N, CA, C and O atoms as a Tripos MOL2 file, in Angstrom:
@<TRIPOS>MOLECULE
protein
  268   267    67     0     0
PROTEIN
NO_CHARGES

@<TRIPOS>ATOM
      1 N          89.9260  109.1680   97.9560 N.3       1 MET1
      2 CA         89.6030  107.8250   97.5140 C.3       1 MET1
      3 C          90.8280  107.2190   96.8370 C.2       1 MET1
      4 O          91.4730  107.8670   96.0120 O.2       1 MET1
      5 N          91.1370  106.0100   97.1780 N.am      2 ASN2
      6 CA         92.2090  105.2470   96.5530 C.3       2 ASN2
      7 C          91.6080  104.3310   95.4940 C.2       2 ASN2
      8 O          90.6350  103.6260   95.7600 O.2       2 ASN2
      9 N          92.1780  104.3410   94.3060 N.am      3 THR3
     10 CA         91.7040  103.4920   93.2210 C.3       3 THR3
     11 C          92.8750  102.6820   92.6900 C.2       3 THR3
     12 O          93.9970  103.1770   92.5870 O.2       3 THR3
     13 N          92.5960  101.4380   92.3560 N.am      4 ARG4
     14 CA         93.6580  100.5620   91.8530 C.3       4 ARG4
     15 C          93.0930   99.6140   90.8050 C.2       4 ARG4
     16 O          92.0080   99.0610   90.9790 O.2       4 ARG4
     17 N          93.8210   99.4330   89.7350 N.am      5 THR5
     18 CA         93.4840   98.4150   88.7440 C.3       5 THR5
     19 C          94.4480   97.2560   88.9480 C.2       5 THR5
     20 O          95.6630   97.4130   88.8300 O.2       5 THR5
     21 N          93.8930   96.0960   89.2520 N.am      6 LEU6
     22 CA         94.6820   94.9000   89.5120 C.3       6 LEU6
     23 C          94.8730   94.1140   88.2240 C.2       6 LEU6
     24 O          93.9350   93.9680   87.4400 O.2       6 LEU6
     25 N          96.0670   93.6140   88.0040 N.am      7 LYS7
     26 CA         96.3420   92.7230   86.8800 C.3       7 LYS7
     27 C          96.4250   91.3150   87.4480 C.2       7 LYS7
     28 O          97.1490   91.0590   88.4110 O.2       7 LYS7
     29 N          95.6710   90.4070   86.8360 N.am      8 ILE8
     30 CA         95.5060   89.0860   87.4110 C.3       8 ILE8
     31 C          95.8320   88.0010   86.3930 C.2       8 ILE8
     32 O          95.3920   88.0580   85.2450 O.2       8 ILE8
     33 N          96.6040   87.0190   86.8250 N.am      9 LYS9
     34 CA         96.9820   85.8760   85.9780 C.3       9 LYS9
     35 C          96.0300   84.7040   86.2280 C.2       9 LYS9
     36 O          95.5890   84.4730   87.3530 O.2       9 LYS9
     37 N          95.7300   83.9840   85.1720 N.am     10 GLY10
     38 CA         95.0150   82.7240   85.3150 C.3      10 GLY10
     39 C          93.5220   82.7690   85.0620 C.2      10 GLY10
     40 O          92.8600   81.7360   85.1630 O.2      10 GLY10
     41 N          92.9740   83.9140   84.7400 N.am     11 MET11
     42 CA         91.5360   84.0080   84.4870 C.3      11 MET11
     43 C          91.2660   83.6960   83.0170 C.2      11 MET11
     44 O          91.9670   84.1910   82.1340 O.2      11 MET11
     45 N          90.2340   82.8640   82.7540 N.am     12 SER12
     46 CA         89.9820   82.4910   81.3650 C.3      12 SER12
     47 C          88.5080   82.4890   80.9540 C.2      12 SER12
     48 O          88.1990   82.2830   79.7810 O.2      12 SER12
     49 N          87.5960   82.7150   81.9010 N.am     13 CYS13
     50 CA         86.1770   82.5990   81.5410 C.3      13 CYS13
     51 C          85.2900   83.4180   82.4770 C.2      13 CYS13
     52 O          85.7670   84.0450   83.4230 O.2      13 CYS13
     53 N          84.0080   83.3960   82.1920 N.am     14 GLY14
     54 CA         83.0400   84.1090   83.0140 C.3      14 GLY14
     55 C          82.9800   83.5910   84.4400 C.2      14 GLY14
     56 O          82.7490   84.3600   85.3730 O.2      14 GLY14
     57 N          83.1840   82.3030   84.6140 N.am     15 HIS15
     58 CA         83.1940   81.7470   85.9680 C.3      15 HIS15
     59 C          84.3470   82.3490   86.7650 C.2      15 HIS15
     60 O          84.1910   82.6530   87.9480 O.2      15 HIS15
     61 N          85.4870   82.5200   86.1360 N.am     16 CYS16
     62 CA         86.6450   83.1350   86.7880 C.3      16 CYS16
     63 C          86.2990   84.5520   87.2480 C.2      16 CYS16
     64 O          86.6340   84.9500   88.3640 O.2      16 CYS16
     65 N          85.6390   85.2920   86.3940 N.am     17 VAL17
     66 CA         85.2410   86.6670   86.7160 C.3      17 VAL17
     67 C          84.3270   86.6770   87.9350 C.2      17 VAL17
     68 O          84.5350   87.4610   88.8610 O.2      17 VAL17
     69 N          83.3220   85.8140   87.9410 N.am     18 ARG18
     70 CA         82.3800   85.7610   89.0710 C.3      18 ARG18
     71 C          83.0680   85.3390   90.3680 C.2      18 ARG18
     72 O          82.7800   85.8850   91.4330 O.2      18 ARG18
     73 N          83.9760   84.3680   90.2770 N.am     19 ALA19
     74 CA         84.6820   83.8860   91.4690 C.3      19 ALA19
     75 C          85.5290   84.9940   92.0820 C.2      19 ALA19
     76 O          85.5310   85.1700   93.3010 O.2      19 ALA19
     77 N          86.2460   85.7380   91.2520 N.am     20 LEU20
     78 CA         87.0780   86.8170   91.7730 C.3      20 LEU20
     79 C          86.2270   87.9520   92.3310 C.2      20 LEU20
     80 O          86.5300   88.4860   93.3980 O.2      20 LEU20
     81 N          85.1770   88.3190   91.6270 N.am     21 LYS21
     82 CA         84.2970   89.3940   92.1070 C.3      21 LYS21
     83 C          83.7370   89.0470   93.4890 C.2      21 LYS21
     84 O          83.7000   89.8940   94.3820 O.2      21 LYS21
     85 N          83.3080   87.8120   93.6560 N.am     22 LYS22
     86 CA         82.7680   87.3540   94.9370 C.3      22 LYS22
     87 C          83.7950   87.5060   96.0590 C.2      22 LYS22
     88 O          83.4530   87.9770   97.1440 O.2      22 LYS22
     89 N          85.0450   87.1170   95.8140 N.am     23 GLU23
     90 CA         86.0860   87.2260   96.8410 C.3      23 GLU23
     91 C          86.4220   88.6870   97.1540 C.2      23 GLU23
     92 O          86.5830   89.0470   98.3200 O.2      23 GLU23
     93 N          86.5270   89.5190   96.1340 N.am     24 LEU24
     94 CA         86.8420   90.9310   96.3710 C.3      24 LEU24
     95 C          85.7340   91.6200   97.1580 C.2      24 LEU24
     96 O          86.0090   92.4750   97.9990 O.2      24 LEU24
     97 N          84.4930   91.2550   96.8890 N.am     25 GLU25
     98 CA         83.3640   91.8800   97.5850 C.3      25 GLU25
     99 C          83.3140   91.5210   99.0670 C.2      25 GLU25
    100 O          82.5990   92.1710   99.8290 O.2      25 GLU25
    101 N          84.0470   90.5160   99.4840 N.am     26 LYS26
    102 CA         84.1150   90.1510  100.9050 C.3      26 LYS26
    103 C          84.9790   91.1210  101.7070 C.2      26 LYS26
    104 O          84.9040   91.1340  102.9360 O.2      26 LYS26
    105 N          85.7960   91.9290  101.0380 N.am     27 ILE27
    106 CA         86.6850   92.8590  101.7280 C.3      27 ILE27
    107 C          85.8800   94.0850  102.1370 C.2      27 ILE27
    108 O          85.3840   94.8200  101.2830 O.2      27 ILE27
    109 N          85.7530   94.3020  103.4190 N.am     28 GLY28
    110 CA         84.9970   95.4290  103.9380 C.3      28 GLY28
    111 C          85.5920   96.7590  103.5040 C.2      28 GLY28
    112 O          86.8010   96.9690  103.6070 O.2      28 GLY28
    113 N          84.7410   97.6570  103.0160 N.am     29 GLY29
    114 CA         85.1750   98.9910  102.6230 C.3      29 GLY29
    115 C          85.6860   99.0820  101.1970 C.2      29 GLY29
    116 O          86.0250  100.1710  100.7340 O.2      29 GLY29
    117 N          85.7480   97.9630  100.4920 N.am     30 LEU30
    118 CA         86.2530   97.9410   99.1250 C.3      30 LEU30
    119 C          85.0780   98.0160   98.1530 C.2      30 LEU30
    120 O          84.0970   97.2890   98.3070 O.2      30 LEU30
    121 N          85.1740   98.8850   97.1590 N.am     31 THR31
    122 CA         84.1810   98.9650   96.0880 C.3      31 THR31
    123 C          84.7830   98.3200   94.8480 C.2      31 THR31
    124 O          85.8860   98.6740   94.4310 O.2      31 THR31
    125 N          84.0600   97.3780   94.2650 N.am     32 VAL32
    126 CA         84.5060   96.7030   93.0530 C.3      32 VAL32
    127 C          83.8020   97.3740   91.8720 C.2      32 VAL32
    128 O          82.5850   97.2640   91.7240 O.2      32 VAL32
    129 N          84.5710   98.0630   91.0400 N.am     33 HIS33
    130 CA         83.9940   98.7610   89.8960 C.3      33 HIS33
    131 C          83.7720   97.8180   88.7290 C.2      33 HIS33
    132 O          82.7280   97.8750   88.0780 O.2      33 HIS33
    133 N          84.7190   96.9650   88.4590 N.am     34 PHE34
    134 CA         84.5490   95.9400   87.4370 C.3      34 PHE34
    135 C          85.5610   94.8340   87.6350 C.2      34 PHE34
    136 O          86.6310   95.0290   88.2120 O.2      34 PHE34
    137 N          85.1920   93.6710   87.1410 N.am     35 VAL35
    138 CA         86.1080   92.5320   87.0590 C.3      35 VAL35
    139 C          85.9290   91.9640   85.6620 C.2      35 VAL35
    140 O          84.8080   91.6940   85.2310 O.2      35 VAL35
    141 N          87.0280   91.7870   84.9620 N.am     36 GLU36
    142 CA         87.0140   91.1490   83.6530 C.3      36 GLU36
    143 C          88.2070   90.2230   83.5750 C.2      36 GLU36
    144 O          89.0680   90.2480   84.4540 O.2      36 GLU36
    145 N          88.2720   89.4100   82.5430 N.am     37 ARG37
    146 CA         89.3970   88.4900   82.4330 C.3      37 ARG37
    147 C          90.7110   89.2550   82.4360 C.2      37 ARG37
    148 O          90.9670   90.0760   81.5550 O.2      37 ARG37
    149 N          91.5380   88.9780   83.4330 N.am     38 GLY38
    150 CA         92.8560   89.5770   83.5070 C.3      38 GLY38
    151 C          92.9710   90.8500   84.3100 C.2      38 GLY38
    152 O          94.0820   91.3260   84.5430 O.2      38 GLY38
    153 N          91.8350   91.4290   84.7510 N.am     39 SER39
    154 CA         91.9440   92.6660   85.5390 C.3      39 SER39
    155 C          90.6870   92.9310   86.3570 C.2      39 SER39
    156 O          89.6180   92.3680   86.1200 O.2      39 SER39
    157 N          90.8700   93.8120   87.3260 N.am     40 ALA40
    158 CA         89.7590   94.2670   88.1590 C.3      40 ALA40
    159 C          90.0850   95.6840   88.6260 C.2      40 ALA40
    160 O          91.2380   95.9950   88.9250 O.2      40 ALA40
    161 N          89.0760   96.5320   88.6870 N.am     41 LYS41
    162 CA         89.2660   97.8890   89.1950 C.3      41 LYS41
    163 C          88.5140   98.0060   90.5080 C.2      41 LYS41
    164 O          87.3210   97.7160   90.5890 O.2      41 LYS41
    165 N          89.2440   98.4410   91.5480 N.am     42 VAL42
    166 CA         88.6720   98.5660   92.8840 C.3      42 VAL42
    167 C          89.0350   99.9330   93.4800 C.2      42 VAL42
    168 O          89.9920  100.5790   93.0530 O.2      42 VAL42
    169 N          88.2530  100.3520   94.4700 N.am     43 SER43
    170 CA         88.5840  101.5870   95.1870 C.3      43 SER43
    171 C          88.1170  101.4670   96.6300 C.2      43 SER43
    172 O          87.3000  100.6110   96.9710 O.2      43 SER43
    173 N          88.6620  102.3540   97.4770 N.am     44 TRP44
    174 CA         88.2890  102.3670   98.8840 C.3      44 TRP44
    175 C          88.5440  103.7510   99.4510 C.2      44 TRP44
    176 O          89.3950  104.4910   98.9580 O.2      44 TRP44
    177 N          87.8080  104.0870  100.4800 N.am     45 ASN45
    178 CA         87.9530  105.3490  101.1980 C.3      45 ASN45
    179 C          88.4610  105.0740  102.6000 C.2      45 ASN45
    180 O          88.2410  103.9960  103.1520 O.2      45 ASN45
    181 N          89.1290  106.0390  103.1600 N.am     46 GLY46
    182 CA         89.5140  105.9640  104.5610 C.3      46 GLY46
    183 C          90.5130  104.8870  104.8890 C.2      46 GLY46
    184 O          91.7190  105.0780  104.7290 O.2      46 GLY46
    185 N          90.0130  103.7420  105.3540 N.am     47 GLN47
    186 CA         90.9010  102.6780  105.8220 C.3      47 GLN47
    187 C          91.8870  102.2570  104.7500 C.2      47 GLN47
    188 O          91.6020  102.3370  103.5550 O.2      47 GLN47
    189 N          93.0210  101.8200  105.1840 N.am     48 GLU48
    190 CA         94.0560  101.3660  104.2570 C.3      48 GLU48
    191 C          93.8250   99.8930  103.9230 C.2      48 GLU48
    192 O          93.7080   99.0550  104.8170 O.2      48 GLU48
    193 N          93.7630   99.5970  102.6570 N.am     49 ILE49
    194 CA         93.6840   98.2170  102.1900 C.3      49 ILE49
    195 C          94.9640   97.9810  101.4060 C.2      49 ILE49
    196 O          95.1970   98.6080  100.3730 O.2      49 ILE49
    197 N          95.7780   97.0850  101.9000 N.am     50 ASP50
    198 CA         97.0940   96.9180  101.2760 C.3      50 ASP50
    199 C          97.1340   95.7500  100.2980 C.2      50 ASP50
    200 O          96.1700   95.0020  100.1380 O.2      50 ASP50
    201 N          98.2640   95.6280   99.6670 N.am     51 GLU51
    202 CA         98.5040   94.5970   98.6480 C.3      51 GLU51
    203 C          98.2890   93.1920   99.2070 C.2      51 GLU51
    204 O          97.8390   92.3070   98.4800 O.2      51 GLU51
    205 N          98.5960   92.9770  100.4630 N.am     52 THR52
    206 CA         98.4360   91.6620  101.0830 C.3      52 THR52
    207 C          96.9710   91.2370  101.0960 C.2      52 THR52
    208 O          96.6470   90.0940  100.7740 O.2      52 THR52
    209 N          96.0960   92.1560  101.4670 N.am     53 VAL53
    210 CA         94.6590   91.8510  101.5320 C.3      53 VAL53
    211 C          94.1110   91.5770  100.1330 C.2      53 VAL53
    212 O          93.3630   90.6210   99.9300 O.2      53 VAL53
    213 N          94.4840   92.4150   99.1770 N.am     54 LEU54
    214 CA         94.0250   92.2220   97.8000 C.3      54 LEU54
    215 C          94.5710   90.9110   97.2340 C.2      54 LEU54
    216 O          93.8370   90.1570   96.5960 O.2      54 LEU54
    217 N          95.8440   90.6430   97.4620 N.am     55 GLY55
    218 CA         96.4680   89.4180   96.9800 C.3      55 GLY55
    219 C          95.8350   88.1740   97.5790 C.2      55 GLY55
    220 O          95.6750   87.1660   96.8910 O.2      55 GLY55
    221 N          95.4740   88.2370   98.8540 N.am     56 ALA56
    222 CA         94.8380   87.0920   99.5150 C.3      56 ALA56
    223 C          93.4830   86.7920   98.8760 C.2      56 ALA56
    224 O          93.1380   85.6250   98.6880 O.2      56 ALA56
    225 N          92.7140   87.8220   98.5420 N.am     57 ALA57
    226 CA         91.4160   87.6150   97.8950 C.3      57 ALA57
    227 C          91.5970   87.0100   96.5060 C.2      57 ALA57
    228 O          90.8580   86.1060   96.1160 O.2      57 ALA57
    229 N          92.5720   87.5060   95.7690 N.am     58 VAL58
    230 CA         92.8590   86.9750   94.4310 C.3      58 VAL58
    231 C          93.2800   85.5070   94.5380 C.2      58 VAL58
    232 O          92.8120   84.6730   93.7640 O.2      58 VAL58
    233 N          94.1540   85.1900   95.4860 N.am     59 ASN59
    234 CA         94.6060   83.8080   95.6850 C.3      59 ASN59
    235 C          93.4520   82.8970   96.1010 C.2      59 ASN59
    236 O          93.3570   81.7600   95.6370 O.2      59 ASN59
    237 N          92.5820   83.3910   96.9680 N.am     60 GLU60
    238 CA         91.4350   82.6070   97.4370 C.3      60 GLU60
    239 C          90.5200   82.2290   96.2700 C.2      60 GLU60
    240 O          89.9140   81.1580   96.2690 O.2      60 GLU60
    241 N          90.4250   83.1160   95.2800 N.am     61 ALA61
    242 CA         89.6190   82.8460   94.0880 C.3      61 ALA61
    243 C          90.3280   81.8910   93.1180 C.2      61 ALA61
    244 O          89.7240   81.4150   92.1570 O.2      61 ALA61
    245 N          91.6110   81.6190   93.3780 N.am     62 GLY62
    246 CA         92.3510   80.6630   92.5550 C.3      62 GLY62
    247 C          93.2490   81.2850   91.5010 C.2      62 GLY62
    248 O          93.6460   80.6120   90.5490 O.2      62 GLY62
    249 N          93.5760   82.5740   91.6600 N.am     63 PHE63
    250 CA         94.3820   83.2760   90.6690 C.3      63 PHE63
    251 C          95.6060   83.9110   91.3220 C.2      63 PHE63
    252 O          95.7960   83.8140   92.5350 O.2      63 PHE63
    253 N          96.4180   84.5510   90.5190 N.am     64 LYS64
    254 CA         97.6430   85.2100   91.0080 C.3      64 LYS64
    255 C          97.5980   86.6860   90.6470 C.2      64 LYS64
    256 O          97.2120   87.0520   89.5360 O.2      64 LYS64
    257 N          97.9900   87.5240   91.5820 N.am     65 LEU65
    258 CA         98.1060   88.9540   91.3530 C.3      65 LEU65
    259 C          99.4470   89.2190   90.6860 C.2      65 LEU65
    260 O         100.4870   88.8140   91.2040 O.2      65 LEU65
    261 N          99.4340   89.9000   89.5350 N.am     66 GLU66
    262 CA        100.6770   90.2350   88.8430 C.3      66 GLU66
    263 C         101.3510   91.3890   89.5510 C.2      66 GLU66
    264 O         100.6880   92.2100   90.1850 O.2      66 GLU66
    265 N         102.6770   91.4550   89.4440 N.am     67 ASP67
    266 CA        103.4450   92.5520   90.0390 C.3      67 ASP67
    267 C         103.2600   93.8190   89.2390 C.2      67 ASP67
    268 O         103.8290   94.8550   89.5840 O.2      67 ASP67
@<TRIPOS>BOND
     1     1     2 1
     2     2     3 1
     3     3     4 2
     4     3     5 am
     5     5     6 1
     6     6     7 1
     7     7     8 2
     8     7     9 am
     9     9    10 1
    10    10    11 1
    11    11    12 2
    12    11    13 am
    13    13    14 1
    14    14    15 1
    15    15    16 2
    16    15    17 am
    17    17    18 1
    18    18    19 1
    19    19    20 2
    20    19    21 am
    21    21    22 1
    22    22    23 1
    23    23    24 2
    24    23    25 am
    25    25    26 1
    26    26    27 1
    27    27    28 2
    28    27    29 am
    29    29    30 1
    30    30    31 1
    31    31    32 2
    32    31    33 am
    33    33    34 1
    34    34    35 1
    35    35    36 2
    36    35    37 am
    37    37    38 1
    38    38    39 1
    39    39    40 2
    40    39    41 am
    41    41    42 1
    42    42    43 1
    43    43    44 2
    44    43    45 am
    45    45    46 1
    46    46    47 1
    47    47    48 2
    48    47    49 am
    49    49    50 1
    50    50    51 1
    51    51    52 2
    52    51    53 am
    53    53    54 1
    54    54    55 1
    55    55    56 2
    56    55    57 am
    57    57    58 1
    58    58    59 1
    59    59    60 2
    60    59    61 am
    61    61    62 1
    62    62    63 1
    63    63    64 2
    64    63    65 am
    65    65    66 1
    66    66    67 1
    67    67    68 2
    68    67    69 am
    69    69    70 1
    70    70    71 1
    71    71    72 2
    72    71    73 am
    73    73    74 1
    74    74    75 1
    75    75    76 2
    76    75    77 am
    77    77    78 1
    78    78    79 1
    79    79    80 2
    80    79    81 am
    81    81    82 1
    82    82    83 1
    83    83    84 2
    84    83    85 am
    85    85    86 1
    86    86    87 1
    87    87    88 2
    88    87    89 am
    89    89    90 1
    90    90    91 1
    91    91    92 2
    92    91    93 am
    93    93    94 1
    94    94    95 1
    95    95    96 2
    96    95    97 am
    97    97    98 1
    98    98    99 1
    99    99   100 2
   100    99   101 am
   101   101   102 1
   102   102   103 1
   103   103   104 2
   104   103   105 am
   105   105   106 1
   106   106   107 1
   107   107   108 2
   108   107   109 am
   109   109   110 1
   110   110   111 1
   111   111   112 2
   112   111   113 am
   113   113   114 1
   114   114   115 1
   115   115   116 2
   116   115   117 am
   117   117   118 1
   118   118   119 1
   119   119   120 2
   120   119   121 am
   121   121   122 1
   122   122   123 1
   123   123   124 2
   124   123   125 am
   125   125   126 1
   126   126   127 1
   127   127   128 2
   128   127   129 am
   129   129   130 1
   130   130   131 1
   131   131   132 2
   132   131   133 am
   133   133   134 1
   134   134   135 1
   135   135   136 2
   136   135   137 am
   137   137   138 1
   138   138   139 1
   139   139   140 2
   140   139   141 am
   141   141   142 1
   142   142   143 1
   143   143   144 2
   144   143   145 am
   145   145   146 1
   146   146   147 1
   147   147   148 2
   148   147   149 am
   149   149   150 1
   150   150   151 1
   151   151   152 2
   152   151   153 am
   153   153   154 1
   154   154   155 1
   155   155   156 2
   156   155   157 am
   157   157   158 1
   158   158   159 1
   159   159   160 2
   160   159   161 am
   161   161   162 1
   162   162   163 1
   163   163   164 2
   164   163   165 am
   165   165   166 1
   166   166   167 1
   167   167   168 2
   168   167   169 am
   169   169   170 1
   170   170   171 1
   171   171   172 2
   172   171   173 am
   173   173   174 1
   174   174   175 1
   175   175   176 2
   176   175   177 am
   177   177   178 1
   178   178   179 1
   179   179   180 2
   180   179   181 am
   181   181   182 1
   182   182   183 1
   183   183   184 2
   184   183   185 am
   185   185   186 1
   186   186   187 1
   187   187   188 2
   188   187   189 am
   189   189   190 1
   190   190   191 1
   191   191   192 2
   192   191   193 am
   193   193   194 1
   194   194   195 1
   195   195   196 2
   196   195   197 am
   197   197   198 1
   198   198   199 1
   199   199   200 2
   200   199   201 am
   201   201   202 1
   202   202   203 1
   203   203   204 2
   204   203   205 am
   205   205   206 1
   206   206   207 1
   207   207   208 2
   208   207   209 am
   209   209   210 1
   210   210   211 1
   211   211   212 2
   212   211   213 am
   213   213   214 1
   214   214   215 1
   215   215   216 2
   216   215   217 am
   217   217   218 1
   218   218   219 1
   219   219   220 2
   220   219   221 am
   221   221   222 1
   222   222   223 1
   223   223   224 2
   224   223   225 am
   225   225   226 1
   226   226   227 1
   227   227   228 2
   228   227   229 am
   229   229   230 1
   230   230   231 1
   231   231   232 2
   232   231   233 am
   233   233   234 1
   234   234   235 1
   235   235   236 2
   236   235   237 am
   237   237   238 1
   238   238   239 1
   239   239   240 2
   240   239   241 am
   241   241   242 1
   242   242   243 1
   243   243   244 2
   244   243   245 am
   245   245   246 1
   246   246   247 1
   247   247   248 2
   248   247   249 am
   249   249   250 1
   250   250   251 1
   251   251   252 2
   252   251   253 am
   253   253   254 1
   254   254   255 1
   255   255   256 2
   256   255   257 am
   257   257   258 1
   258   258   259 1
   259   259   260 2
   260   259   261 am
   261   261   262 1
   262   262   263 1
   263   263   264 2
   264   263   265 am
   265   265   266 1
   266   266   267 1
   267   267   268 2
@<TRIPOS>SUBSTRUCTURE
     1 MET1         2 RESIDUE 1 A MET
     2 ASN2         6 RESIDUE 1 A ASN
     3 THR3        10 RESIDUE 1 A THR
     4 ARG4        14 RESIDUE 1 A ARG
     5 THR5        18 RESIDUE 1 A THR
     6 LEU6        22 RESIDUE 1 A LEU
     7 LYS7        26 RESIDUE 1 A LYS
     8 ILE8        30 RESIDUE 1 A ILE
     9 LYS9        34 RESIDUE 1 A LYS
    10 GLY10       38 RESIDUE 1 A GLY
    11 MET11       42 RESIDUE 1 A MET
    12 SER12       46 RESIDUE 1 A SER
    13 CYS13       50 RESIDUE 1 A CYS
    14 GLY14       54 RESIDUE 1 A GLY
    15 HIS15       58 RESIDUE 1 A HIS
    16 CYS16       62 RESIDUE 1 A CYS
    17 VAL17       66 RESIDUE 1 A VAL
    18 ARG18       70 RESIDUE 1 A ARG
    19 ALA19       74 RESIDUE 1 A ALA
    20 LEU20       78 RESIDUE 1 A LEU
    21 LYS21       82 RESIDUE 1 A LYS
    22 LYS22       86 RESIDUE 1 A LYS
    23 GLU23       90 RESIDUE 1 A GLU
    24 LEU24       94 RESIDUE 1 A LEU
    25 GLU25       98 RESIDUE 1 A GLU
    26 LYS26      102 RESIDUE 1 A LYS
    27 ILE27      106 RESIDUE 1 A ILE
    28 GLY28      110 RESIDUE 1 A GLY
    29 GLY29      114 RESIDUE 1 A GLY
    30 LEU30      118 RESIDUE 1 A LEU
    31 THR31      122 RESIDUE 1 A THR
    32 VAL32      126 RESIDUE 1 A VAL
    33 HIS33      130 RESIDUE 1 A HIS
    34 PHE34      134 RESIDUE 1 A PHE
    35 VAL35      138 RESIDUE 1 A VAL
    36 GLU36      142 RESIDUE 1 A GLU
    37 ARG37      146 RESIDUE 1 A ARG
    38 GLY38      150 RESIDUE 1 A GLY
    39 SER39      154 RESIDUE 1 A SER
    40 ALA40      158 RESIDUE 1 A ALA
    41 LYS41      162 RESIDUE 1 A LYS
    42 VAL42      166 RESIDUE 1 A VAL
    43 SER43      170 RESIDUE 1 A SER
    44 TRP44      174 RESIDUE 1 A TRP
    45 ASN45      178 RESIDUE 1 A ASN
    46 GLY46      182 RESIDUE 1 A GLY
    47 GLN47      186 RESIDUE 1 A GLN
    48 GLU48      190 RESIDUE 1 A GLU
    49 ILE49      194 RESIDUE 1 A ILE
    50 ASP50      198 RESIDUE 1 A ASP
    51 GLU51      202 RESIDUE 1 A GLU
    52 THR52      206 RESIDUE 1 A THR
    53 VAL53      210 RESIDUE 1 A VAL
    54 LEU54      214 RESIDUE 1 A LEU
    55 GLY55      218 RESIDUE 1 A GLY
    56 ALA56      222 RESIDUE 1 A ALA
    57 ALA57      226 RESIDUE 1 A ALA
    58 VAL58      230 RESIDUE 1 A VAL
    59 ASN59      234 RESIDUE 1 A ASN
    60 GLU60      238 RESIDUE 1 A GLU
    61 ALA61      242 RESIDUE 1 A ALA
    62 GLY62      246 RESIDUE 1 A GLY
    63 PHE63      250 RESIDUE 1 A PHE
    64 LYS64      254 RESIDUE 1 A LYS
    65 LEU65      258 RESIDUE 1 A LEU
    66 GLU66      262 RESIDUE 1 A GLU
    67 ASP67      266 RESIDUE 1 A ASP
């Protein structure tokens, strides 16, 4: 199992948390453990989910993935 904690810029409220969680949950095979202001913990088995896919979901929610 691959696990990653994402650091995210631009989140400031509960609506931000819900918006990001919704976008991350659209990624097939990804388990969202938690989303809070400024971070999210996700994991996946088998298939490779790369930084591009995660970054696209974060951007779609209106935020930026920190390096």
